[in-house]
C-alpha positions in Angstrom: -15.5 15.7 14.6 -12.7 13.8 16.4 -11.4 10.9 14.2 -8.5 8.5 13.6 -7.7 8.1 9.9 -5.5 5.5 8.2 -4.0 6.2 4.8 -1.5 4.8 2.3 0.7 6.9 0.1 1.0 5.2 -3.3 3.6 7.8 -4.5 6.0 7.5 -1.6 5.1 3.9 -0.5 4.4 5.1 3.1 1.5 4.6 5.5 0.1 7.5 7.5 -2.2 8.1 10.4 -4.0 11.3 11.4 -5.8 11.9 14.6 -8.0 14.9 15.6 -8.8 14.6 19.3 -9.8 18.1 20.4 -13.2 17.3 21.9 -12.1 14.0 23.6 -9.0 15.7 25.0 -11.1 18.7 26.3 -13.6 16.3 28.0 -10.8 14.4 29.7 -8.9 17.5 30.8 -12.2 19.0 32.1 -12.8 15.9 34.2 -9.2 15.8 35.5 -9.1 19.6 36.2 -5.5 19.8 35.3 -3.1 22.7 35.4 -1.8 24.0 32.1 1.4 22.0 32.1 -0.5 18.8 33.3 -3.0 19.4 30.5 -0.3 19.8 27.9 1.4 16.5 28.9 -1.9 14.7 29.2 -3.0 16.0 25.8 0.3 15.0 24.2 0.0 11.5 25.7 -3.6 11.1 24.5 -2.5 11.8 20.9 0.5 9.6 21.2 -1.6 6.7 22.4 -4.2 7.2 19.7 -1.6 7.2 17.0 0.0 4.0 18.4 -3.5 2.4 18.6 -3.8 2.9 14.8 -2.1 -0.4 14.4 -5.0 -2.2 16.1 -7.5 -3.9 13.8 -10.5 -1.5 13.5 -13.8 -2.4 15.1 -12.4 -5.3 17.1 -11.9 -5.8 20.8 -8.2 -5.1 20.5 -6.9 -2.4 22.9 -3.7 -0.9 24.4 -2.4 0.8 27.4 0.2 3.6 26.8 2.1 4.6 30.0 4.7 7.2 30.7 6.6 6.7 34.0 9.3 9.1 35.1 11.3 10.2 38.1 10.0 13.8 37.9 7.0 15.3 39.7 4.6 14.1 36.9 5.2 10.5 38.2 3.0 8.8 35.5 0.4 9.2 32.8 -1.8 6.3 31.7 -3.9 6.3 28.5 -6.0 3.4 27.3 -7.3 3.3 23.7 -9.2 0.6 21.9 -9.8 -0.3 18.2 -13.2 1.5 18.2 -11.8 4.9 19.0 -12.7 4.9 22.7 -10.1 6.5 25.0 -9.6 7.3 28.6 -6.7 8.7 30.6 -5.4 9.4 34.1 -2.5 11.5 35.4 -0.8 11.0 38.7 -0.1 14.7 39.2 -2.8 17.0 37.8 -1.4 20.2 39.2 2.1 20.5 37.8 3.8 23.9 38.2 3.7 25.5 34.8 7.0 27.1 35.3 8.7 23.7 34.9 9.9 22.4 31.6 8.3 19.3 30.3 11.5 17.2 30.4 12.0 18.3 34.0 8.4 17.4 35.0 8.7 13.9 33.4 12.3 13.2 34.4 14.1 10.0 33.6 11.9 7.1 32.8 10.2 4.9 30.2 7.4 4.6 27.8 5.6 1.3 28.2 3.0 0.0 25.7 0.8 -3.1 26.4 -1.3 -4.3 23.5 -4.1 -6.8 23.9 -4.7 -8.2 20.4 -6.5 -11.3 21.3 -3.7 -13.7 22.2 -3.3 -15.3 25.6 -0.7 -12.8 26.7 -0.6 -9.1 25.7 2.4 -7.7 23.8 4.5 -5.5 26.0 7.1 -3.0 24.6 9.2 -0.5 26.5 11.7 2.2 25.6 13.5 5.0 27.5 12.4 8.6 27.7 15.1 10.5 25.9 14.3 14.1 26.8 10.6 14.6 27.5 9.5 15.4 23.9 6.5 12.9 23.9 6.2 12.9 20.1 9.9 12.1 19.6 10.0 9.6 22.4 6.9 7.8 21.0 8.5 7.7 17.5 11.6 6.3 19.1 9.6 3.6 20.9 7.9 2.6 17.6 11.2 2.5 15.8 13.2 0.6 18.4 10.6 -1.6 20.2 8.2 -2.4 17.4 10.9 -2.2 14.7 8.8 0.2 12.5 10.7 3.3 11.4 8.4 6.2 12.3 8.1 10.0 12.2 5.5 11.4 14.6 4.1 14.9 15.1 1.8 16.1 17.9 0.0 19.4 18.3 -1.7 20.6 21.4 -2.7 24.1 22.7 -5.1 25.7 25.2 -7.4 28.6 25.0 -7.2 31.5 27.6 -9.9 29.8 29.6 -7.8 26.6 29.6 -10.2 24.6 27.4 -8.5 22.7 24.5 -7.9 24.8 21.4 -6.2 22.2 19.3 -5.3 18.6 19.8 -4.1 16.1 17.1 -1.2 14.5 15.4 0.1 12.6 12.5 2.3 9.5 12.3 4.2 8.3 9.1 5.6 4.8 8.9 7.5 2.9 6.3 6.9 -0.4 4.6 9.8 -2.9 4.3 10.4 -1.8 0.7 10.0 1.9 1.2 12.8 3.7 -0.7 15.3 5.9 1.3 14.2 8.9 -0.7 10.7 8.6 0.7 11.9 8.3 4.2 14.1 11.4 3.8 11.1 13.3 2.3 8.9 12.4 5.2 11.5 13.3 7.8 12.0 16.7 6.1 8.3 17.4 5.9 7.7 16.6 9.6 10.7 18.8 10.5 9.4 21.7 8.4 5.9 21.8 9.8 6.7 20.9 13.4 6.9 24.4 14.9 3.6 25.6 13.4 1.6 22.4 13.6 -0.5 23.3 16.7 -1.5 26.7 15.2 -2.4 25.1 11.8 -4.8 22.6 13.4 -6.4 25.2 15.6 -7.6 27.1 12.5 -9.2 25.7 9.4 -6.8 22.8 8.9 -6.9 19.3 10.3 -4.3 16.7 10.8 -5.8 14.7 7.9 -5.6 17.7 5.5 -2.0 18.3 6.5 -1.2 14.6 5.9 -2.9 14.8 2.5 -0.7 17.8 1.7 2.4 15.7 2.6 1.4 12.7 0.6 -0.6 14.4 -2.3 -4.3 13.7 -2.0 -4.8 12.4 -5.5 -2.2 9.7 -4.9 -3.3 8.7 -1.4 -5.8 6.0 -0.4 -8.0 6.5 2.7 -8.3 3.0 4.3 -10.5 3.8 7.2 -11.8 6.5 9.5 -13.2 5.9 12.9 -14.7 8.4 15.4 -12.6 9.2 18.6 -14.4 9.7 21.8 -13.8 9.8 25.6 -15.5 6.8 27.0 -14.7 5.0 30.3 -15.5 1.3 30.7 -15.7 1.4 34.5 -18.7 -0.1 36.3 -19.6 -1.0 39.9 -19.0 -4.7 39.1 -15.5 -4.0 37.8 -14.7 -1.9 40.9 -16.1 -4.6 43.1 -13.9 -7.2 41.5 -10.9 -5.0 42.3 -12.0 -4.8 45.9 -11.9 -8.6 46.0 -8.1 -8.3 45.6 -7.7 -6.4 48.8 -6.5 -8.3 51.9 -9.3 -9.6 54.0 -7.9 -7.7 57.0 -8.3 -4.4 55.2 -11.9 -5.1 54.4 -12.6 -6.1 58.0 -10.9 -2.8 59.1 -13.1 -0.7 56.8 -16.2 -2.5 58.1 -15.1 -1.9 61.7 -14.3 1.8 61.3 -16.7 3.1 58.6 -19.0 0.2 57.6 -18.9 1.5 54.0 -16.5 2.9 51.5 -16.5 5.1 48.3 -14.1 4.5 45.5 -13.4 6.9 42.5 -12.5 5.7 39.1 -9.0 6.8 38.3 -10.0 7.6 34.7 -13.5 9.3 34.8 -13.6 10.2 38.5 -17.0 8.5 38.9 -17.7 7.5 42.5 -18.9 4.1 43.5 -20.4 3.5 47.0 -20.3 0.2 48.7 -22.4 -0.4 51.8 -21.9 -2.7 54.7 -23.7 -5.7 53.1 -21.7 -5.4 49.9 -18.4 -5.3 51.8 -19.4 -8.2 54.0 -20.2 -10.3 51.0 -16.5 -10.0 50.0 -15.5 -11.9 53.2 -17.7 -14.9 52.4 
């Protein structure tokens, strides 16, 4: 089952997060009908967003938007996650040429995170994309923008039929009084398991079991575990409210030419039809 787990290592004075998102990522990729490279970037972004969302207070209305924007042919990826484990995602270019390298597809750009934690204005953080390694760039964002030293690892792979074989990640962060020796240990462990991480979580291991191996299960406290699922929060009412932001002249033009319109959700691809009377009501 997909889950997001929060842990504390008593031995090393570190906090850790583990996410398993294979089913959710597979659903999203199936909806978006992405090419292998687009699937890989989307899957990596899903795990990055879920791990960043681990700082949200569980079972609240807190949520975040994780966005990658670059100069390459990818253009952008947007992932939204909330404190209840719900996630949805969109990708501007779902058919990237798989002969391209990830860094080339993303190009120069930024990672932008907007967190709604219940205040009047959301927290916004941004950091540069350093080379297209989404795990490394997300760890850099957390370290530089949120001022939390972080080590992050993401695994993602596809089956021959392009369904998701493995999808998950781990994030290790320090406390203010974490000793340097623990930080060096965590960095070494992440480096040692990076190359084989996707293969390990596609077999009998999980991100949580690997994090237990790093921390030592008997000296680790599991704080919480929440299910992760693909769930879109779109509705006809929400889409209608978006239509209200369109210029009056554009609505009048639609009524004159087509008398109706159909709009697809950018996340789940669900289509919403608006007839002449519904569009006319927007002009009153």
